[in-house]
N, C-alpha and C positions, 0 to 999 in steps of 0.2 A: 504494500500500500504506500502511495506517495502523497506527500502533503506539502502544500505551499505555505511558507512561514515568513514572518519577519526575520531576516537574518541576524538581527541583534537579540532576539528573544531566547534566553536560555542557553546561549552559546557564547563562549569567549570570543572576542574579536581580536584581530591581529594588533590593534592599537593597544589593547590591554596588555598583551604579551610583550610587545616590543618596548613598552614603557618600563619594563623591568631590566634586569641585568643580562649579561651574555656569558656563555661558556664557549670558548673559541679555539680555532686552530687556523693556521695560514693555509692558503691554497685551496679554500673551500670552493666547491662547484657553485656557480652563480647562474648558469644557463638555465632558462625556464623552458618547460615543455608546454604544449597546449593543454588546457584543462581536461580535454577528452582523452589524453594519452593514458592507456592502461599500464600501470606500474606494478601490479601484483594482484593477489586475490585473498579473500578471507578463507582460510583453511579450516577454522573451527570457531564456532560462536556458542557461548553459553549465556542464557538470559537475554536481556534486552540490549541490543547494540544498534545504533542509528548511524547513518552516513548522510552528511549534508554536502551538497554541491551547489554553490550559489544560494538560491532561496528554496531549493528542492530538498526535502528530507524524506528518507525511506529507511525501513528496517533492513539491516545488513544480514544476509543469510550466508551459510557456508557455500563456498564456490563462487560467490559474487565477485566481480572485478573490483579492484581498488584503482582509483584514478588520481592523477596529479590534481591538486587543489581539493581533494576530499578532506572533510573534517569528520573524523570518526569519534563517536561518543558512546561510552558504555554506561549502563544503568547500575542501580544498586545490585550487589551480588551477581554481577555480570562480568564476562571475560571475552576477550577477542584475541585470536591467534591469526596474525596477518603474515603473508608471504610477499615480500617485495623482491622482484626479480626472481631468479631461480635459486638464490643461496642466502637470502637475508630474511630473518624471522623477527617479528615484533610482537610481543605479548603485552596486552593491556589489561590492567586490573580494574576493579569496580570504580565507577564514577570517575572515569578518566577521559580526557579529551585530547586527541592528537590530530594536528593539521599537517597534511602532507603537502608542503609548499612545492617542492619539486624533488623527483627521484629518478635517477638514470641508472639502470642496472649495470653493475661493474664499475661505475664511476663515483656515484654518491649523490649529494643533494642537500636539502634542508628540511628538517622536521621541526614542529613546534609542539611542545608538551604544555597544554594549557592548565590542566588539573590532573591529579591522580599520579599513577605510577606505571612504569613500563620496563620491559627488558628488551634490549637490542641484542640480537644474536647472529653473528656471522662467523662461520667456522674458521678455525686457525688454518694457516697454510694457503689461503686464497690471496690473490693480489689485493693490495691495499686500496681502499676507496677513501675519498674525502667527503665527509658528511658532518653537518652541524646540527645539533639538537638545541633549539632555543627554549628557554623557560623564563619565568618571571624572576628566578633567582640567579640565573646566569646562563652561559652557553657551554656546551660540551662539544669539543672537537674530536671526531672519531676517525680512526684510520683502519677500520676492520677489526672487530673485537666482540666481546660479550660483556654487557654491563647492565646494571639496574640503575634507574633514576626515579626518584620520587620521595614523598614524605616518609620519615622514619624517626621515631624517638624525638619528636618535637622539632625537627629540622628537615631541610631538603638534603637528601643523601644520595651519593653516587658510589656504587661498588663495582669494581672491575673483576670479572672472573678470569679472563685472559685478554691479552693485548694491552693497550694503553690508551687513555683519553686525557685531554687537556681540559681542565675545569677552570673557567674564568668567572670571577665575580668581584665587584668592587675594585676593578682595575688590577686585580691580582690573579695570576694563573698558576695552578698547581697541576703537575703531572701525576696521574694515578695509574699504577701498574697492577699486574695480576695479583689477586689476593688482597688488594688494598681498597680502602674506602676513604671518602672525605665528606664533610657536610658543610652546608651554609645555613647559618642560624636565621637569617631574614633577608628579604630582598635588599640589595644595596651593600650587603656585608661581603667581606672576602671569605674564601674557603678556609676552613680550619686546617689544622695539621693533618697531613695524610698519615693514616695508620693502617696496620694490618687488621682485618676483621676476623672475628672468631666464627666458628661453625654455627653457633646459635643465632647470631645476628644475620648471617647469610641466609639461613633457613627462614628466618622471620620475614625478610623482604621478598624472597622468592615465593613464599606462600601468598603474598599479596597479589601476585600476578597469576596464580593458579599452578605454580610449580611446587611440588612437595619434595 
């Protein structure tokens, strides 16, 4: 079922997000694709997940195409497993909103995490890509890796399982490597000290996106 809506109603706008900080890396892909370009598919959906393209909103079903400029939003107790290209997986936890600004398979692009939590998963051993994940707390520069990003223990947290990301906030950039995590206490603040995460906290954040 498709519904026409006011694009500002119940969805975060890019203005809200870009008013925050950035997590960044150099050499990010800036080339935009047409909004109708298919960049992936929804491989699994649990609960209520909607996709907005311009002013059109529809429920996202397993097997449905994911397009550039899609805004994917999960409901309460809902999860989405998205495949971008043939080798990149994104897991969204409950009450999460992700805007796919642009994505080019094998190259990278720009994503915006408006609310909630996600895991970005690209297998080790593949060629590096340049991808930026923007949030209200900062920007994460990605070169092909697996990491969690989202709220945890009263802060915005980033944990890297393998690979490396550059987390930038408050004008400060921290490199986070395999087995390490960092957190930002509030929008506008710099990332805290990078530390090694224990198994309990890793399990805690992965459970938030449906990984046990």
